N, C-alpha and C positions, 0 to 999 in steps of 0.2 A: 481602751482599745490599743493594740500594739500592731506594729508592722513586722510580719515575718520575713520580708525581703526589703528592708529599707534601702539597700544599695541600688536595687532595681528601680525604686521610686525616685531616688536622687538622680540616677542616670537618665530616666525618662523625663524628669523635669528639666534637666540641663539641656536636653536635646529639643524639646518641644516648645518650652516657653519662649526662647529667643525667636523661634520661627513664627509663633503667633504674634509677638510684638512687632516683628519685622513687617508683617502684613499691614499693620496700622501705622508704622513710622516711615516706610519707604514711599517716595513720591511716585505717583502714577504717571506713566508716559502716555500723553495724548497727542493726536495729530492736530496741528493748528488748522483752523477753519475760519474763513472770513464770514462775518455776519453783519446784517444791517444795523442791529442795535444789540446792546448787552443787557438791557434790563430784563429780557426774557431768559437769560442764562445766569441769573444770580446764584442759583444753587450750584451750578457747575463751577462758578468762581470760588465759592466757599469750599467745595471739595478739593479744589486745586490748592487752596491755602492749607487745608488739613494735611495733605500728603506731602507737604514740604519736609524734607529730612531734617532730623535733629531738632524738631520742635516738640514741646511738651504735648503729651497726649491729652486730648480733651475728654471730659466725661462722656461715656457712651454706654447705653444699656446693652448694645450688641457686644461691645468688648467685655463687659462684665459677664454676660452670658457665656461667651466663649471661654473666659478664664475659669468659670465654675465648671463647665464641661471638661476642660482639660485637667482641672484639679481632681475631678472625680476619676478620670482615667489614669492619672499619675498615681493616685492613692490605690486604685485597684491593682496596678502593677507592683506595688509594694506588699501585696497580700495582707490586707488588714484582717485582724482577728480579735475576737473578744473572749475573755475568760469565762468558761462555763464549767459546771461539774461534769466530769466524765473520765474517760481513760486517756492518760497521757502517753502511754506506750504505743509505738506504731504497730505492734503485733501483739496478739493475745491468744491464749488457748482457753477455751471454755469447756470445762469438764462437768458433765451432767450425770448424776446418779439416776439410774432407772431400775433399781432393785425393787423387790416386792413391797417394801415399806413405803416406797415413793408412790404407790398406787392408793394409799390411804386417802380417803376423801374427807379431810379434816381441816382444809384451808378455807376460811370464810373471807370472801371479798364482797363487801356490801351485802346484797341479798343472795349472793351466789355462793355455793359450796363446791369446791373443785379439788382435784387431787393434788398431791404434792408435786407430781411430775408436771402437771399443767402449770402450776405456779413457777416451777423452775424454768420451764420453757418461756413463760412470760418475762421472767427476770432476765433470761438470756437475750430476748429480743430487745429489751431496754439497754442492755450492755452493748449490743451491736449498734443501736441508734447512737449511743454516746460515743462509741469508737469511731464510726464513720462521719460523725459530725465534726470531728477534730480536723486540724489542718494536716496537710501532707498525705502521702500515700499510706493507706492503712490496710491491714490484712488480719484475718482471724482463722482459727481452726476449731471445730467442734468435735469433741470426743465424748462418747457415751459409754457407760460401763454398767454391768451387773456381775454375773459370774465371769464374763469375758469382756475386755474393752474393745471398742470399735472406733476407728478414725473415720468419721462420717464425711468430712470434706477435705481434709488436708488444709494447708495454708492457702487462702484465696482472698482476693480483693473484691470479689463479687458479693455484695450484700444479698442479692436475690438468691444465690445458691445457698448461702448460710441460712437464710430464713426458710427456704424450702426444706433443708435438712431438719430444722426444728419442727416444721409441720409434719414431717414424715416420721418423727421419732415416736416409737411406741413403747408402752410399758412392758415389763416382764414380771414373772413370779419367781425370779431367781434371787438368791442372796447376793449382796454386793461384795466385790473383791477390789478394794481400793489399791492394794499393793500391785496387782496386775495392771491397773490403769496407770499408776505412776511409772511403772517400768516402760510401758508403751510411750508415755510422754517423754521420758528420759531419752528414748531412742529418737523421738521426733525432734527434740531440741538439740541433741547431739548432731543429727543430720543437718539441721538448719545452721548450726555453728560452723560445720565443715564447709557448707556452701557460702558462708560469709555474706548472707543476705542482709542482715541487719547489724553487722558488727559483732563484737564479743558479748554484748548484753543479751542474755537469753530472754525470750518472751515470758511474761508473767502467766501464771496458771490460776484461774478462778474456778473453785470447786462449788458447784451447786448441789447440795445434798442435805439429808437430815443427820448425817454424821454418825449413823449407827451401823457398825460393821462387826462381824463375828471375829473371834480370835484375839489374842493379846500380843501377837508378834509385832515387833516394831516395823513401821512402814519405811520403805526405801526413801532416802532423801533425794532432792533435786537441786541442781544448781540454779534453776529458775526460781524467782520469788513466787510464793504460793499465797493466795488469799481464799478465804472461806466465807460462803454465804449460807447460813443455816436455813433450810426450807422446812416449814411445818409450824404448827402452833407452838408458841413459846411456852416453856415450862414455868409459867408465872406462879402456879400454886405449889411448885415443888421447892424443897430446900435448895440452898445455893450450891450444894455439893454436886459435882458433875455426875451424871448417870441417874439422877432421881427421875422417877416416873410420876407425873401428876395425875389427878383424877380425870383430866380431860382425855387421856388416851384410852377410851372405853373400847377395848377390843378383846374378844375371846378367840383363841385359835387352837387348832389341833396341831400339836408339835410332835406327836409320836403315834404310830399305828403299827401293830404287829398282830400276827395270828399264828397259833400253834395247834396242832392236833393233840388231843388228850393222850396222855401216856397210857392209860388203861384202856381207853376206847377211842381208837383213831377216827371213828365216825363222828366224834364230838369235836367241833372246832371252837377254840376259845380265842376271842378277839379282845385285844388290849389296846387302850388309847390313853393318851395324856393330854389334858386340856390346860392351856395357860391363860392367865388373866393379866393383861397389861395395865390394869387400873389399880389404884391404891385402895379401892373399895371392893368388897366381895361382890361377886356377880353370880347369878343363877341362870340356867338355860336348859333347854331340852336337847337330848341327843337322840338321833334316829339312825338305826342300823338297817340297811337294806341288802338284800341278796338278789342279784339279777333284776334290779330296779323295783323290787317289791319290798316294802317296809316290813320287817319281821320283828323288830323290837324297838321300844322307846324307853328312855330313862332320863330322869332329871339329874342335873349335876350342879353343885354349888362349888365355885372356885374361889378360894380366899384371895384377898388383895395382896399386893406387893408389900413386903416388909423388909426392914433392914436386917442384916445378919446379926445373929445373937452375940457374936464376939466383936462386932463393930457397929454399934448403934448409929454412928454418924456416917456410915459408909453408904454406898449405892444400894438402892432397894433391889431386892431379889423378887422376881416375878412369882406370883402365886400360882400353884399348879394343883390339879386334882386328877385322879385316875378313874377310869371306868372300864369294866370288863363285861363281855357278852358271851353267851354260850349258844352255839348254832349246831343243829343236828344236820350234818351233810357230809357225805363221803365223796361227793362229786365236785368237779370244779365249779366255781361260781365267782361272780363279780361282787365283792363285798365293799360297801361304801358306808362311810360314817359322816353325818352332817350335823351341824349345830343349828338348831331351829331358832336362830337369833340373827338379826341383821345388825351389822356394825360398820365401822369405817373401812375395814379391809375384808374383802370377800374371798380372797385367794386361800385363806387358812380356815375357812368355815366348812370345808369338805376335804375328805381324803378317801382314797379308794385303793384297792389291791385285787389282784386276781389270785384266788385260792386254788391251788392245784388239787386234783383228786389224789386220794391216797395212792401212793406208788404201787404198781403191780409187782408183787413179789416173785422171786425165782425159787422154785420148789424142787427139792430132790426127794423122790420116793424110793425107799429101800424096802425090798421084799425078800422073803426067803429065796435062796438060789433055785429051789425046785419050782417056784412060781414065777420065775423071771419071764418065761415065754407065754404065760397065760395072763388074761386080764382079770379085773376085779371091779366090783361096784365102787370101791373107793377111787380107783383110777379113773373110772368113768365120770364120777362127780368132779374130780380135780380137772379133768379135761374140759368140762363145761364152764369152769370158772375163768375169769379174765386174769390169767397168770402171765407174767412176762416170760417165764420159761418153766417147763416141766420135764424132768429127766428121771428115768427109772434105772436103778442099779440093784444087783444082787447083794446079799449080805457080805459075801467074800470080797467083792469088788469095793464095797464101801470100806471095809477094814483095811484094804490095801491103798486106799486113796490118801493123798497127802493133804495137810491143812490148806495148802495153796489151792488144791482142787476144790475143797469145800468152801473156800472163800468166794467162789463164784455164785454161791446160793445164799438166800436169806433164811431158808427154813428147810429142815429135813424131817420127813415123816417116816417113822418106822412102823411098818405093818407086820406085827408079830415077830419083830427082830430085836434082839438085845445086842447092841454093838460091843466091841471089845474096849472102846474108850468113849469117854464123854465127848460128844460133838462140840466144837467151839462155837457153834451157832445155835439158834433156837431150834427146838425139836418138838414134835408131836408123836407120842408113842401110843400104839393101839395094841392091847393084848400083851404088852411087854414094857420094859422100862429101861432107861439108860443106866449105866453102871455108876450111879451116884452113891457115894458112901452113905450108909444108913438106910438106903431104899431097898425094899424087898417086895417081890410079887410072887406069891405062892399059888399055883393053879389049884383049883378044886373041881375036878372033872365030874364029881358026883352030880347027877341030875337033880337031886333034891336041893342043890345050892342055888337054883334059879331065884332071882330077886327082881324087885321093882326099884325105880328111883324113889326112895322114901323122902329125900329132901335135897334141895340144891339152892345155891346162892343166886337168887333171881336178879340181883344187882350187878353180878359180875359180868364183864363185857362178853365173855364167851357163852353165857347162858341167857342173855337178853333176847327175847323173842323165841326162846326155846321152851317147849312145855313137854318134858319127858315123863310126865306122870303115868302115861299108859305104856311106856316102854318096858318090855320084859327082857331081861338079860339071862341067857341060859347058863353060862359057865363063867361067872366072875372069878377073878383071882383075889386073894386076900392081900391088900396093899397096906404095908406098914412102913413107917419112917422113924428111925431113931437118930437124933442129931448127934454126931460126933463132937468131941470137945473143940476141935479146930477145923476150920474150913467148912462150917455147917452151911447148908443151903436153906433158904427160906422155904417153909412148907405151908401151903394153903389148901385146905379141903374145899372143893367146889361142889361136889355132889356125893351123896352117900346112899348105899344100899343096906340090906339087912346084915351083910357080912363085913361091912366097913366101907371105906371110901371107894367110890367108883371113878371119880375124876379128881385129880389133885394137881397142883401147880408147885413146881420147885424152881427157885431162882438161884442160880449159881453164877456169881459175878454179875455180868450184864446180860447173860443168856437165860432165857426162860425155857423151861421144859415142862410141857403139859403131858400128863400120863393118864391114859384110860386103862383101868384095871380089868378090861374085858375086850374081846374082839367084837367090833360092831356087827361083823357078819354072823355072829352067833347070838344076835338079838333081833328084836323087831324094829329097832331104830332106823335102819336104812330104808324101811318102807314108809317112813313118815317125813313130811317136809322139814321138820325140825332138825333132822340130821344134816341136811344141806346147809341150813342156816347156821348150825353149830360149826361146821367145817369152815364156812366163810368167816365167821366171827373169830374163830380160833386162829386162822391164818393172819387176819388183820391184827389181832392182839399180839401174836407172837413175833411178828416181824417188826414191831416197834415203830410203826409209821408216824407216831406222834412225837418222835424225838426231835425232828427238825422243824424249822419254821415252814409254815405252809403258805404264807402270803408272798406274792411277787409284785413289787412296785419299785419305782425309781423316784428320786427327788429331782427338782429342777437344777440342782447343783451338780448332779452326776450324769455321766453318759449313759443313755438307755441302750440296752441290748435286746434285740428282738429275734425270734426264730424266723428263718427264711421260709416262706410258704412254698407249696409245690409249684413246679414249673417256674424256676427262679427268673423273675423279670430283670431287665437291665436297670430299671429304676423302681424303687419301692415307695409308695405313697402312704402317708398316715393322715387321717382326717379326725378332727376333734375340735377343741377350742381354737386351734390353728391348723392350717394345712401345710404340710411340708413333704418333700420328696428327697430321697437320697439315692446315690448311685450304689448298686450292689457290687461288692468286690468280686472279681472273677475267681473261679475255682471253688465256689461254695456249693453245697448240696442242700436240698430241702431239709429243714430241721436244724441246720447249722445256725448258730447265733452270730450276729455281727452288730457292731456299734453304729447307732444313728446319731451320736453326739448328744449334746445337751439340748433339751427341749425347753423353750423359754416359758411357755404357759402351762399351768397346772390343769389337769383334767384327765379324762379317759379318751384314748385315741383308738381308732379302729385301723387295723392293718389291712389294706386293700389286697385282695387275693387270698387272705387267710380264711380258713373255715369259719362258719358262723358259730357263735358261742363265746364264752369267756376266754378261751385260748387264743382268740384272734384280737384280743384287746391289750393295750399297754396303758398302765396307770402312772401318771406323773403327779407328785404331790410336792407341796412347799415344805412342810415339817421343819421349820426353822424357828428356834426360840428368839433369836435376835430380830429377825424380820417381823415376827408377830408382836414383839415388844413395842414397836413404833416409837422408840425413844428419839428425841430431837436433841442432839448434843450442841450446846451453845458454843463450844470451843473444840478444837482439834489439835492433836499433836502428831508431828511427823518427824521421825528420827529423834524423838525425845525433846523436840523443840516445839513450842506453841506456834500455831499458825495464826497470823494476824487476820482479824476479820476484815472483810472488804469494806472500804469506805470510798465514796466518790472523790476523785482527785480533781485538781484544777487543770482543765484542758482548754486549748485554744480552738475556737470555732471560727473558721475563715468566713468573712462576710464580703469578699471582693465581688461576688455576683451582684450584691445589692448596689454597689457603686457603679458597676457596668450598666445595670438597669436604670439607675437614676440618670446617668449620662445619656443613655439612649432616649429616655423620656424628654430630657431638655433639648436634645437635637430635634426631636419631632416638634416640640413647641416652637423652636427657632425657625424651622422650615415653614410652619403654618403662618407665623408672623411675617416672614419674608414673602410668602405667597400672597398674603393679605395686602401688603403694601405695594406689591408689584402688579396688582390686578389693574386692568384697563378701566 
């Protein structure tokens, strides 16, 4: 045991011991009284002799008791302390990782299994107990981080406030950004140094984390000393090289999800996923794909285990991955979700979802002969009934005079018995005529004996699926021929054929597709059949190439989500799902405008309050992070190229002066009871 304030103890002893002894050495002043005999006052005579000054003190239990009580109080004034394991610094910053991997439930404590974050919070509570058990004024700050750091308490001397912050600390499904957390701590320690609260020595930083972070950029250094406490199961079965993954991290996770519409048939949606295995052993599981909460496909997947790189057998293991693809027949918007039918230690990466937009409505330009510009047609009526973004009608002369910039406002041009002077720069559908593509010729045959049927057609081609033209009679087909020139040849595909040659053909020039009908549908029985409308819709979808772009819409927990503003813009917009949050709507926005709601911490599907029912009113948030799904526990950490020392309990001084005060108080109570017992009548 040591005294933290020995000077105070010596000063107290010098002031109080002489006073106590003086009470026993000084003679008592008594008033003389005459008595008839002295044998009744023998005790008074002895007391008079005791209190004669400058005589030796006689043994007295009362004096011994008073000396013990005074000694306890003098020792308490010197702040006695005993050495115990703990934190010796008067201030400390506790940095807690709450990224997605810290939600893995793989920490076994006795018969209980809990998450890494719960273990980190328990370790932080023990650190606070050690800190405030030491002598002198103590303070601490708690900082938590995932994609963004948060100072939860600031520096405070209130242990209750610190423990309350730990109790309220919640997990996230975000990746961890240690660099951002260190920058925040650097600002905190710089501010503390400028305030000169604890002198020039910056407070130490204790990191509670599994040490697994994405990216290889060096972390910013700190002037403060940093200590690291790894949280999670030790990699006992892994080789000693850093970054190895043992068999114990049994976790499968979805690390990529995308959807695209088929190039040839935009009604076909192809969903692609990549599954990662964090274990060194191969694992198998089932995948379930759902559309609007209805399971539409199931597929088994076998994911290989982690292996070392081929060019570095002794290096860190690379996670095993496998891909899976699904084909969905839908042209409408839908909520597409993929789940792994297997429970493991991390649930956040077992599901991923996205909102698939409907095939975009095209903008169509209809070109007719100048003489027919004022009159309508069955073709125009069919187009008007379709869900087109725009439909405009031009005469042949106006089209030839239009600039390429004017045509760029459309996705498709339909020529009704019109041959333009130049090849259109966008996709086209020609009926009864053809674009001026080199090598393409259409020769009219007005002879009534040239009528024909559809003798054959490609039933698998997207424009002919669901179309049965076997009963269609074509009155005046043209003879369609194509001779490929030596240079700049267009790709030619025959889709349907009559007795005189091709009736429908496809020519691809560059990235533009040109579909040619060698007859005028008005001079056939096709417009009277449902297949004609089906053909028009399929041809428009196919020619506008709606399968070129990604069809899925989703966000990760590391990125800011952008949502469309619903009708009647509210002042605040609420999202409900795995978590409930509300954000202020920036002024000046109109319905349909997108704005950012920031990063959403928990993965899942959220409903936008006030948005129309259906998939378009949903926002999908996914983890999709290889590092977080890997669940690695790094035994060591480097910051600015220097290894971080692991945390070890230091020798701290725990003050025990309250024990001495309590002992002195107990002896005083005992002395009072003895005095009262002897003075009773």
